[in-house]
C-alpha positions as CSV (number, residue, x, y, z in Angstrom):
1,X,33.2,-23.1,-11.7
2,X,31.7,-21.9,-8.5
3,X,30.7,-18.2,-8.0
4,X,30.7,-16.2,-5.0
5,X,27.5,-14.5,-4.1
6,X,27.1,-11.0,-2.6
7,X,25.8,-10.6,0.8
8,X,23.9,-7.1,-0.1
9,X,20.0,-7.8,0.2
10,X,18.0,-8.1,-2.9
11,X,15.0,-6.0,-2.3
12,X,13.0,-6.0,-5.7
13,X,9.8,-7.7,-5.5
14,X,10.6,-8.7,-1.9
15,X,8.1,-6.6,-0.1
16,X,6.1,-9.4,1.3
17,X,9.3,-11.1,2.8
18,X,11.4,-8.3,4.2
19,X,12.9,-11.0,6.7
20,X,14.7,-13.1,4.5
21,X,18.5,-13.3,4.6
22,X,21.0,-14.5,1.8
23,X,23.0,-17.6,2.2
24,X,26.7,-17.5,2.0
25,X,28.5,-19.0,-0.8
26,X,29.3,-22.0,1.5
27,X,25.6,-22.7,2.2
28,X,24.9,-22.3,-1.6
29,X,27.4,-24.8,-2.3
30,X,26.2,-27.4,0.2
31,X,22.4,-26.9,-0.5
32,X,23.2,-27.7,-4.4
33,X,25.4,-30.8,-3.4
34,X,22.7,-32.1,-1.3
35,X,19.7,-31.8,-4.2
36,X,18.6,-35.1,-5.5
37,X,17.1,-33.7,-8.8
38,X,13.7,-35.0,-8.2
39,X,12.1,-31.8,-9.7
40,X,9.3,-31.7,-6.8
41,X,9.8,-27.9,-6.2
42,X,9.3,-27.4,-10.0
43,X,6.5,-29.2,-9.9
44,X,4.9,-27.3,-6.9
45,X,6.1,-24.1,-8.4
46,X,2.8,-21.9,-9.5
47,X,4.8,-19.9,-12.4
48,X,4.0,-21.4,-15.7
49,X,7.4,-21.2,-16.8
50,X,8.4,-23.8,-14.3
51,X,7.1,-26.6,-16.3
52,X,10.0,-25.6,-18.9
53,X,12.7,-25.6,-16.3
54,X,14.7,-28.6,-15.1
55,X,16.4,-28.6,-11.6
56,X,19.6,-29.2,-13.2
57,X,19.7,-26.1,-15.6
58,X,18.6,-24.3,-12.4
59,X,21.1,-25.7,-10.1
60,X,23.7,-24.8,-12.8
61,X,22.9,-21.3,-13.2
62,X,22.9,-21.1,-9.0
63,X,26.6,-22.0,-9.1
64,X,27.9,-20.9,-12.5
65,X,27.6,-18.3,-15.0
66,X,25.9,-20.7,-17.4
67,X,22.6,-19.3,-17.6
68,X,20.4,-20.4,-20.3
69,X,17.7,-17.6,-21.5
70,X,14.5,-19.4,-20.1
71,X,16.4,-19.8,-16.7
72,X,17.1,-16.0,-16.3
73,X,13.4,-15.3,-17.5
74,X,12.1,-17.5,-14.7
75,X,14.5,-16.3,-12.2
76,X,13.3,-12.6,-12.9
77,X,9.5,-14.2,-12.8
78,X,10.0,-15.8,-9.5
79,X,7.6,-14.2,-7.0
80,X,9.2,-15.8,-3.8
81,X,6.3,-17.4,-2.7
82,X,7.8,-20.3,-0.9
83,X,5.7,-23.1,-2.3
84,X,8.9,-25.0,-3.3
85,X,10.3,-25.0,0.3
86,X,7.9,-27.8,2.2
87,X,8.1,-30.2,-1.0
88,X,12.0,-30.7,-0.9
89,X,12.9,-34.2,0.5
90,X,16.3,-32.9,1.7
91,X,14.8,-29.7,3.5
92,X,16.5,-27.5,0.9
93,X,15.9,-23.8,1.0
94,X,14.9,-23.5,-2.6
95,X,13.5,-19.8,-2.0
96,X,16.9,-18.7,-0.8
97,X,18.8,-20.4,-3.7
98,X,16.6,-18.5,-6.0
99,X,17.2,-15.4,-3.8
100,X,21.0,-15.8,-4.3
101,X,20.5,-16.1,-8.1
102,X,18.1,-13.1,-8.3
103,X,21.2,-11.1,-6.6
104,X,23.4,-12.3,-9.2
105,X,21.5,-11.8,-12.0
106,X,20.4,-8.2,-11.1
107,X,17.1,-6.7,-12.0
108,X,15.3,-7.0,-15.8
109,X,15.5,-3.1,-16.0
110,X,19.0,-3.2,-16.0
111,X,18.8,-5.1,-19.4
112,X,17.4,-4.2,-23.1
113,X,14.0,-2.7,-23.3
114,X,11.5,-3.8,-26.0
115,X,9.7,-0.4,-27.2
116,X,8.3,-1.5,-30.1
117,X,4.8,-1.4,-28.9
118,X,5.4,2.1,-27.6
119,X,6.9,3.3,-30.7
120,X,4.2,1.8,-33.0
121,X,1.4,3.9,-30.9
122,X,3.0,7.2,-30.4
123,X,0.5,10.4,-30.8
124,X,1.3,12.4,-34.2
125,X,4.4,14.6,-33.4
126,X,5.6,12.7,-30.6
127,X,9.0,10.4,-30.4
128,X,10.4,8.6,-27.9
129,X,13.2,10.9,-27.1
130,X,10.3,13.6,-26.7
131,X,8.6,11.3,-24.0
132,X,11.9,10.9,-22.2
133,X,12.4,14.6,-22.1
134,X,9.2,15.4,-20.8
135,X,9.5,12.7,-18.0
136,X,12.8,14.1,-17.3
137,X,11.0,17.5,-16.3
138,X,9.2,15.7,-13.5
139,X,11.1,16.3,-10.2
140,X,11.0,12.9,-9.5
141,X,13.2,11.9,-12.6
142,X,15.6,15.1,-13.0
143,X,18.6,13.2,-11.6
144,X,19.7,11.1,-14.4
145,X,22.3,9.5,-12.2
146,X,19.8,8.3,-9.7
147,X,17.3,7.4,-12.3
148,X,19.1,6.2,-15.4
149,X,17.6,6.7,-19.0
150,X,17.1,2.8,-19.3
151,X,15.0,2.7,-16.3
152,X,12.7,5.3,-17.6
153,X,12.6,3.5,-20.9
154,X,11.3,0.3,-19.2
155,X,9.0,2.5,-17.2
156,X,7.6,3.8,-20.6
157,X,7.3,0.5,-22.1
158,X,5.2,-0.8,-19.4
159,X,2.9,1.9,-19.0
160,X,0.2,3.3,-21.1
161,X,0.5,6.7,-23.3
162,X,-3.0,8.5,-23.5
163,X,-4.0,11.5,-25.5
164,X,-6.9,13.2,-23.9
165,X,-9.6,15.6,-25.4
166,X,-10.6,18.7,-23.2
167,X,-13.5,17.7,-21.0
168,X,-11.8,13.9,-20.5
169,X,-11.9,12.8,-16.8
170,X,-8.5,11.5,-15.8
171,X,-10.1,10.4,-12.5
172,X,-13.0,10.5,-10.6
173,X,-13.7,11.4,-6.8
174,X,-14.8,8.5,-4.9
175,X,-13.7,6.1,-7.3
176,X,-11.2,3.7,-6.6
177,X,-7.7,3.5,-8.6
178,X,-4.3,3.0,-8.0
179,X,-2.9,4.3,-11.4
180,X,-0.5,7.4,-11.1
181,X,-1.0,9.8,-14.0
182,X,2.2,12.0,-15.4
183,X,1.3,14.9,-17.4
184,X,3.5,15.3,-20.3
185,X,1.7,18.2,-22.1
186,X,-1.3,20.4,-21.5
187,X,-3.2,20.9,-18.2
188,X,-6.0,19.5,-16.1
189,X,-8.3,21.0,-13.6
190,X,-8.5,19.8,-10.2
191,X,-11.6,20.0,-8.2
192,X,-13.6,18.1,-5.3
193,X,-17.4,17.9,-4.7
194,X,-18.8,20.1,-2.1
195,X,-21.8,19.2,0.1
196,X,-24.1,20.2,-2.3
197,X,-22.3,18.5,-5.1
198,X,-21.1,21.6,-6.6
199,X,-17.6,21.5,-7.8
200,X,-15.2,22.9,-5.6
201,X,-11.9,24.1,-7.7
202,X,-8.8,22.9,-5.9
203,X,-5.8,23.5,-8.4
204,X,-4.5,23.5,-12.2
205,X,-2.0,20.7,-12.6
206,X,0.3,21.3,-15.9
207,X,3.0,19.7,-17.8
208,X,5.9,18.4,-15.4
209,X,3.2,17.3,-12.8
210,X,1.4,14.3,-11.7
211,X,-1.7,13.1,-10.2
212,X,-3.2,9.9,-8.4
213,X,-0.5,9.7,-5.9
214,X,-3.0,9.2,-2.9
215,X,-4.8,6.3,-4.2
216,X,-1.7,4.4,-5.0
217,X,-0.1,5.0,-1.5
218,X,-3.0,4.6,0.5
219,X,-5.6,2.3,-1.5
220,X,-8.5,4.6,-0.7
221,X,-10.8,6.1,-2.9
222,X,-9.8,9.1,-5.1
223,X,-10.3,12.1,-3.1
224,X,-10.0,14.4,-6.0
225,X,-11.6,14.8,-9.6
226,X,-9.0,15.7,-12.5
227,X,-10.2,16.6,-15.7
228,X,-8.2,17.6,-19.0
229,X,-9.0,21.4,-19.4
230,X,-7.1,21.0,-23.0
231,X,-5.9,18.4,-25.4
232,X,-3.4,16.4,-22.9
233,X,-1.1,13.9,-23.0
234,X,-0.4,11.9,-20.0
235,X,1.3,8.5,-19.1
236,X,-0.8,6.3,-17.2
237,X,1.4,4.2,-14.8
238,X,0.1,1.0,-13.3
239,X,0.9,0.4,-9.4
240,X,3.0,-2.6,-10.0
241,X,5.4,-0.5,-12.7
242,X,5.5,2.2,-9.9
243,X,6.5,-0.1,-7.3
244,X,9.0,-1.7,-9.4
245,X,10.6,1.8,-9.7
246,X,10.3,2.4,-6.2
247,X,12.2,-0.9,-5.2
248,X,14.8,-0.5,-7.8
249,X,15.5,3.2,-6.9
250,X,14.3,3.5,-3.0
251,X,15.2,7.6,-3.2
252,X,12.3,8.0,-5.5
253,X,9.7,6.4,-2.9
254,X,11.4,9.0,-0.2
255,X,10.7,11.9,-2.3
256,X,7.2,10.6,-3.5
257,X,5.9,9.8,-0.2
258,X,7.4,12.9,1.6
259,X,5.6,15.4,-1.0
260,X,2.5,13.4,-1.4
261,X,2.1,13.5,2.4
262,X,2.8,17.0,2.6
263,X,-0.1,17.8,0.4
264,X,-2.3,15.4,2.2
265,X,-1.4,17.0,5.5
266,X,-2.0,20.6,3.9
267,X,-5.5,19.4,2.3
268,X,-6.9,18.0,5.5
269,X,-5.7,21.0,7.6
270,X,-7.1,23.6,5.4
271,X,-10.4,21.5,5.3
272,X,-10.7,21.6,9.2
273,X,-13.0,24.7,10.6
274,X,-10.5,24.6,13.6
275,X,-7.6,26.0,11.1
276,X,-9.9,28.6,9.3
277,X,-8.3,31.6,9.0
278,X,-4.6,30.2,9.2
279,X,-2.7,31.6,6.1
280,X,-1.9,28.9,3.1
281,X,1.9,29.8,3.8
282,X,1.4,28.8,7.4
283,X,-0.5,25.8,6.8
284,X,2.1,24.5,3.8
285,X,4.9,25.5,6.2
286,X,3.3,23.2,9.2
287,X,2.6,20.4,6.8
288,X,6.2,20.3,5.3
289,X,7.3,20.0,8.9
290,X,5.1,17.6,10.5
291,X,6.3,14.1,11.1
292,X,4.9,11.4,9.1
293,X,4.2,8.2,11.0
294,X,3.0,4.6,10.1
295,X,1.6,2.1,12.3
296,X,0.8,-1.5,11.7
297,X,-2.1,-3.1,13.5
298,X,-2.6,-3.0,17.1
299,X,0.2,-0.4,16.8
300,X,-0.2,2.5,19.8
301,X,0.2,5.9,19.0
302,X,0.0,7.2,22.5
303,X,-1.3,6.3,25.9
304,X,-3.2,8.2,28.6
305,X,-0.2,7.2,30.9
306,X,2.3,9.5,28.7
307,X,1.3,12.9,30.0
308,X,4.0,15.4,29.7
309,X,5.9,13.3,27.0
310,X,6.4,14.6,23.8
311,X,4.6,12.3,21.8
312,X,1.4,12.9,23.9
313,X,1.9,16.4,23.7
314,X,1.7,16.6,19.9
315,X,-1.0,17.0,17.5
316,X,-2.1,14.0,15.7
317,X,-4.0,14.1,12.4
318,X,-5.2,10.9,11.0
319,X,-4.2,10.8,7.5
320,X,-5.7,7.4,6.5
321,X,-6.9,4.1,8.3
322,X,-8.8,3.5,11.5
323,X,-7.9,3.9,15.3
324,X,-9.8,2.9,18.5
325,X,-9.8,5.1,21.3
326,X,-10.0,3.8,24.8
327,X,-9.7,4.6,28.5
328,X,-8.4,2.4,31.3
329,X,-11.0,1.1,33.6
330,X,-8.6,0.4,36.7
331,X,-9.9,-3.3,36.8
332,X,-8.0,-6.4,35.4
333,X,-10.9,-7.5,33.2
334,X,-11.5,-5.5,31.0
335,X,-8.5,-3.5,31.3
336,X,-9.8,-0.9,29.0
337,X,-13.0,0.4,27.6
338,X,-13.2,1.6,24.0
339,X,-15.2,5.0,23.8
340,X,-14.8,5.8,20.1
341,X,-13.3,5.0,16.6
342,X,-11.8,7.5,14.5
343,X,-10.8,7.6,10.5
344,X,-9.4,10.0,8.3
345,X,-9.6,13.5,9.3
346,X,-9.9,13.2,12.8
347,X,-7.2,14.7,15.3
348,X,-6.2,14.6,18.9
349,X,-4.4,17.5,20.7
350,X,-2.1,16.9,23.5
351,X,-3.3,13.3,23.8
352,X,-7.2,14.6,24.4
353,X,-10.0,13.2,22.2
354,X,-10.9,16.4,20.6
355,X,-14.0,15.0,19.2
356,X,-15.4,13.3,22.4
357,X,-14.9,14.3,25.9
358,X,-11.5,16.0,25.8
359,X,-10.4,13.8,28.2
360,X,-7.0,11.7,28.1
361,X,-7.0,8.5,26.0
362,X,-5.1,5.6,24.8
363,X,-5.2,5.4,20.9
364,X,-4.1,2.2,19.0
365,X,-4.4,1.4,15.2
366,X,-7.0,-1.1,14.3
367,X,-6.0,-1.4,10.6
368,X,-2.7,0.2,8.8
369,X,-2.9,4.0,9.8
370,X,-0.7,6.9,8.7
371,X,-0.4,9.9,11.2
372,X,0.8,13.2,10.8
373,X,2.4,14.7,14.0
374,X,2.7,18.3,14.7
375,X,4.9,19.0,17.4
376,X,4.1,20.8,20.7
377,X,6.4,23.9,19.5
378,X,4.6,24.5,16.2
379,X,1.5,24.5,18.1
380,X,2.4,27.2,20.5
381,X,3.7,29.3,17.7
382,X,0.3,29.0,16.0
383,X,-1.4,29.5,19.1
384,X,0.8,32.9,19.5
385,X,0.5,34.1,16.1
386,X,-3.3,33.5,15.8
387,X,-5.4,34.4,18.8
388,X,-8.6,33.4,16.9
389,X,-7.2,29.7,16.5
390,X,-6.6,29.8,20.5
391,X,-9.9,31.0,21.1
392,X,-11.6,28.4,18.6
393,X,-9.6,25.6,20.5
394,X,-10.9,26.8,24.1
395,X,-14.4,27.0,22.5
396,X,-14.1,23.4,21.4
397,X,-13.3,22.4,24.7
398,X,-16.0,24.2,26.2
399,X,-18.6,23.1,23.9
400,X,-17.6,19.2,23.6
401,X,-17.6,19.4,27.6
402,X,-21.1,20.6,27.6
403,X,-22.4,18.2,24.9
404,X,-20.7,15.4,26.5
405,X,-20.6,13.1,23.4
406,X,-20.1,13.6,19.7
407,X,-21.6,11.3,17.0
408,X,-18.6,10.0,14.8
409,X,-19.7,6.6,13.4
410,X,-18.6,5.3,16.4
411,X,-19.8,3.9,19.9
412,X,-19.8,6.4,22.9
413,X,-20.0,5.6,26.4
414,X,-22.2,8.2,28.8
415,X,-19.5,10.3,30.6
416,X,-21.5,11.4,33.5
417,X,-20.8,9.3,36.7
418,X,-24.6,9.4,37.6
419,X,-25.6,8.1,34.3
420,X,-23.0,5.4,34.1
421,X,-24.4,4.2,37.7
422,X,-28.1,4.1,36.4
423,X,-26.8,2.1,33.3
424,X,-24.8,-0.2,35.2
425,X,-27.2,-3.1,35.3
426,X,-28.2,-2.5,31.7
427,X,-24.6,-2.9,30.6
428,X,-23.7,-5.6,32.8
429,X,-26.7,-7.5,31.3
430,X,-25.5,-6.7,27.5
431,X,-21.7,-7.5,27.9
432,X,-21.8,-9.9,24.9
433,X,-23.7,-7.7,22.6
434,X,-21.3,-4.8,23.4
435,X,-18.3,-7.1,23.2
436,X,-19.5,-8.6,19.7
437,X,-19.9,-4.8,18.5
438,X,-16.4,-3.9,19.6
439,X,-15.1,-7.2,17.8
440,X,-16.5,-5.7,14.5
441,X,-13.7,-3.3,14.6
442,X,-11.0,-5.3,16.3
443,X,-11.5,-8.1,13.7
444,X,-11.2,-5.8,10.9
445,X,-15.1,-5.8,9.6
446,X,-15.2,-2.1,9.8
447,X,-12.2,-1.6,7.5
448,X,-14.5,-3.4,4.8
449,X,-16.5,-1.3,2.3
450,X,-19.0,-4.2,1.3
451,X,-19.7,-7.0,3.9
452,X,-22.2,-9.8,3.6
453,X,-24.3,-10.3,6.6
454,X,-27.0,-12.5,7.8
455,X,-30.1,-11.7,9.7
456,X,-30.4,-14.9,12.1
457,X,-33.9,-14.0,12.7
458,X,-34.9,-14.7,9.1
459,X,-32.5,-17.1,8.2
460,X,-33.7,-20.9,7.8
461,X,-30.3,-22.4,7.2
462,X,-31.0,-23.7,3.9
463,X,-27.5,-23.1,2.7
464,X,-28.9,-21.7,-0.8
465,X,-26.5,-18.9,-0.6
466,X,-23.4,-20.9,-0.7
467,X,-24.9,-23.1,-3.3
468,X,-25.7,-20.4,-5.5
469,X,-22.2,-18.9,-5.3
470,X,-21.0,-22.7,-6.3
471,X,-23.2,-22.9,-9.2
472,X,-22.0,-19.3,-10.4
473,X,-18.4,-19.7,-10.0
474,X,-17.6,-23.4,-10.3
475,X,-16.7,-23.2,-6.4
476,X,-17.9,-21.4,-3.3
477,X,-16.3,-18.1,-2.4
478,X,-18.0,-17.9,1.0
479,X,-18.9,-19.4,4.2
480,X,-22.1,-18.8,5.7
481,X,-20.7,-19.4,9.2
482,X,-18.7,-16.3,10.6
483,X,-18.6,-14.1,13.6
484,X,-22.1,-13.5,15.2
485,X,-23.0,-10.0,16.8
486,X,-26.3,-10.3,18.3
487,X,-28.8,-11.7,15.9
488,X,-26.2,-10.7,12.9
489,X,-23.9,-13.2,11.5
490,X,-20.7,-11.8,9.5
491,X,-20.1,-14.1,6.6
492,X,-16.6,-15.4,6.0
493,X,-16.0,-14.0,2.7
494,X,-13.8,-11.1,1.3
495,X,-15.1,-7.7,2.7
496,X,-13.3,-5.6,-0.2
497,X,-11.3,-3.6,2.4
498,X,-10.7,0.0,2.0
499,X,-6.9,-0.7,2.0
500,X,-6.4,-4.1,0.8
501,X,-3.1,-5.6,1.9
502,X,-3.7,-8.4,-0.3
503,X,-3.3,-6.2,-3.4
504,X,0.3,-6.3,-3.5
505,X,1.0,-8.3,-6.6
506,X,3.8,-8.0,-8.9
507,X,1.9,-9.8,-11.7
508,X,-1.2,-8.1,-11.4
509,X,-3.1,-11.1,-10.4
510,X,-5.3,-9.1,-8.3
511,X,-6.8,-5.7,-9.0
512,X,-10.0,-3.5,-8.1
513,X,-12.5,-2.0,-10.1
514,X,-13.4,1.9,-9.7
515,X,-16.5,1.1,-7.9
516,X,-14.7,-1.0,-5.3
517,X,-14.9,-4.6,-6.2
518,X,-11.3,-6.5,-5.8
519,X,-11.3,-9.4,-8.2
520,X,-8.5,-12.0,-9.6
521,X,-7.3,-11.2,-12.9
522,X,-6.3,-13.5,-15.9
523,X,-2.9,-12.8,-14.7
524,X,-3.0,-14.7,-11.3
525,X,-0.9,-17.9,-11.3
526,X,-2.2,-18.8,-7.7
527,X,1.2,-17.9,-5.8
528,X,-0.5,-17.7,-2.6
529,X,1.0,-14.3,-1.6
530,X,-2.3,-12.5,-1.7
531,X,-3.8,-15.2,0.4
532,X,-0.9,-15.3,2.8
533,X,-1.3,-11.3,3.4
534,X,-5.1,-11.2,4.1
535,X,-5.6,-11.2,7.6
536,X,-9.0,-12.8,7.6
537,X,-8.5,-15.9,5.5
538,X,-10.6,-14.9,2.7
539,X,-8.7,-15.9,-0.1
540,X,-8.2,-19.5,-1.1
541,X,-5.7,-21.2,-3.6
542,X,-7.1,-23.9,-6.0
543,X,-5.4,-26.3,-7.9
544,X,-6.2,-26.3,-12.0
545,X,-4.2,-29.7,-12.3
546,X,-5.3,-33.1,-11.4
547,X,-3.6,-36.5,-11.4
548,X,-6.7,-38.2,-12.9
549,X,-7.0,-36.6,-15.9
550,X,-9.4,-38.8,-17.4
551,X,-12.0,-37.8,-14.5
552,X,-11.4,-34.4,-14.6
553,X,-11.8,-31.6,-17.4
554,X,-8.4,-30.3,-18.6
555,X,-6.6,-27.5,-16.6
556,X,-7.3,-25.0,-19.5
557,X,-11.2,-25.8,-19.2
558,X,-11.1,-25.4,-15.4
559,X,-9.4,-22.2,-15.7
560,X,-11.7,-20.9,-18.3
561,X,-14.9,-21.9,-16.1
562,X,-13.7,-19.2,-13.9
563,X,-13.0,-16.5,-16.3
564,X,-15.0,-17.8,-19.3
565,X,-18.4,-18.5,-20.1
566,X,-19.0,-20.2,-16.6
567,X,-22.1,-22.1,-15.6
568,X,-23.9,-18.6,-15.3
569,X,-23.6,-17.3,-18.5
570,X,-27.3,-16.6,-19.1
571,X,-27.2,-14.0,-16.2
572,X,-25.3,-11.8,-18.3
573,X,-21.5,-11.5,-17.1
574,X,-19.7,-8.6,-18.7
575,X,-15.7,-8.7,-19.4
576,X,-14.0,-7.3,-16.6
577,X,-11.0,-4.9,-17.1
578,X,-7.9,-7.1,-17.5
579,X,-4.3,-6.0,-17.9
580,X,-3.6,-4.3,-21.3
581,X,-0.7,-3.5,-23.6
582,X,0.8,-0.2,-23.8
583,X,-1.5,0.6,-26.7
584,X,-4.6,0.0,-24.8
585,X,-5.3,-3.1,-26.5
586,X,-5.2,-6.7,-24.8
587,X,-2.0,-8.3,-24.0
588,X,-0.9,-11.2,-26.6
589,X,-1.5,-14.3,-25.3
590,X,1.6,-16.1,-24.0
591,X,1.4,-20.0,-24.6
592,X,3.7,-20.7,-21.7
593,X,1.3,-18.2,-19.4
594,X,-1.7,-20.5,-20.4
595,X,-0.3,-23.4,-18.5
596,X,-1.5,-22.4,-15.3
597,X,-1.3,-24.7,-12.1
598,X,-3.2,-22.8,-9.5
599,X,-5.6,-19.9,-9.1
600,X,-6.7,-17.9,-6.2
601,X,-10.2,-17.5,-5.6
602,X,-12.2,-14.8,-3.6
603,X,-15.7,-13.3,-3.5
604,X,-15.9,-10.3,-6.0
605,X,-19.2,-9.2,-5.5
606,X,-20.1,-11.3,-8.7
607,X,-17.9,-8.6,-10.7
608,X,-19.2,-8.6,-14.2
609,X,-22.9,-9.8,-13.3
610,X,-26.0,-7.6,-13.0
611,X,-26.5,-9.2,-9.4
612,X,-25.0,-11.1,-6.3
613,X,-25.7,-14.8,-6.4
614,X,-26.0,-15.1,-2.7
615,X,-28.3,-12.2,-1.8
616,X,-30.5,-13.1,-5.4
617,X,-30.7,-16.7,-4.0
618,X,-31.7,-16.1,-0.3
619,X,-35.4,-17.0,-0.1
620,X,-36.2,-15.1,3.0
621,X,-34.1,-12.0,2.6
622,X,-31.8,-12.9,5.3
623,X,-28.7,-12.2,3.3
624,X,-27.8,-8.5,2.7
625,X,-24.6,-6.4,1.5
626,X,-23.8,-3.6,3.9
627,X,-21.4,-0.8,4.4
628,X,-20.1,-1.8,7.8
629,X,-19.1,1.8,9.2
630,X,-22.8,3.3,8.4
631,X,-24.3,0.2,9.1
632,X,-22.8,-1.1,12.5
633,X,-21.6,2.0,13.5
634,X,-25.2,3.5,14.0
635,X,-27.2,0.1,15.2
636,X,-25.7,-0.7,18.8
637,X,-29.2,-0.2,20.2
638,X,-30.6,-2.5,17.6
639,X,-28.0,-5.2,18.5
640,X,-28.6,-4.8,22.2
641,X,-32.0,-5.4,22.0
642,X,-31.6,-8.5,19.9
643,X,-28.9,-9.7,22.2
644,X,-31.5,-9.8,25.0
């Protein structure tokens, strides 16, 4: 019996392969006929359950309704990594065959949900029905036709219910975290830290509201501290669970993103001195009407050539990410000169660099960037209604024109023509050093939060940093060779990016500690999606199996070497916060999940240890850890001197 397949694109768990197109029924049947049953695709598959699935069972399920339970589970767990495709001797598209099977079987959230763990850990006086009712009070979930009860039950089963005492912190400003918290009962106070570290009250959030969306959406550190003001019950939802709901119900994402962006815009506008005196109601209205646009790397926000065009005439507010500010040179090489870098909270008015010299500029993204655009009509309305705002804007233009330059963690060129002529010889003699400094941004170094650099004046090339890394972790997670800027070498290793694109893992195989370290968890199966997404090639996939079993340790022993005692037990490694069951305890081991074939490895700043092996082992102190924005953004003169 042959089953017809639908052509509607399956999107759940497909955020990393959005360009895939499903096979037609004829193509599916043709590829199944071509299959020689060699099982090579199953051997190459990183999912542990693949060892229990035969190609015959998988082919039968693909073209018929005869789907055995372990094949259905395997289909749901398939992460569409594509490892099966290159090994096929007849060039079948096993990934597209799996896509067709996923389409036909549907999502696991349509099936029965196991609530036994949740039911066994309910706070006193709470029932499953009460939790469901409290979730329905959330504006995200009020439409029962859009978000059925079964989806919310799966949502509950894969999240963690927490009973918090008064004074307990839900999240802390400055820490990293991607969990979102839905308040089911009680209330929490929200505040931020001022320049003198004093608490600045922001809001009170109560039952029916949520917090933490900014960290989940952007990957940036928390921008607020939230603390329980009274005994409070919250549902802590991991990023992977929220992402699954968003994939299943796209309308949730639209509502979620629009509301979160409006909050972010209003919060940033209210913090800018430029808008001081503008009423909260007008700021909220402006934030709600702002157009939110996202730009991938190298995407252009606007150009200095676009004078008079709507995009150029808008007010651009950076919500997250980094952009480069450039001006054309009028020469073929180089066609433009970078004059500054801007980040969250910076803005441009009418295509002018308001934090620089107020002249027209070209602005392009160097990381993933989210921008709020406020139209010219809105600005004119604000200027007419608030003369003080208009005066303040004009004062800024005058002030910056007189000052000529502004320090904003960036490199600025002198704007005076005479000064430019006087410094021409110096700039010509130092082209290499300046180009290297700009490469720090264009190559993404500035996006990192913790970068390993080597002072080449001190380095004796002993390679002790790499060897120390290998001694501690079993394999070296770094390459001493890397980009050189002046006399500083940028080591090839994970930079712990502010917004790590690698962390889109449906299995929670990669996670982040509140202090910022991105690490590989015991849930990793080595599918390679994180390595594929890393734009800097700083994640490697390592096989845990070997044909010569007699010569090598068993796979479980090699896996334990990465996460267990390891060769550096004496250095006092601490346990990392791994995945947990809804009751807060550790997940029960799954025998099938223990049969892992591969695993990802990357630098995690020696998370769990009390020092960093590479830095500790350097005999000359050449290897150091730096924050790239503060370090490189203020040391251009040092780099220039070294480059001479």
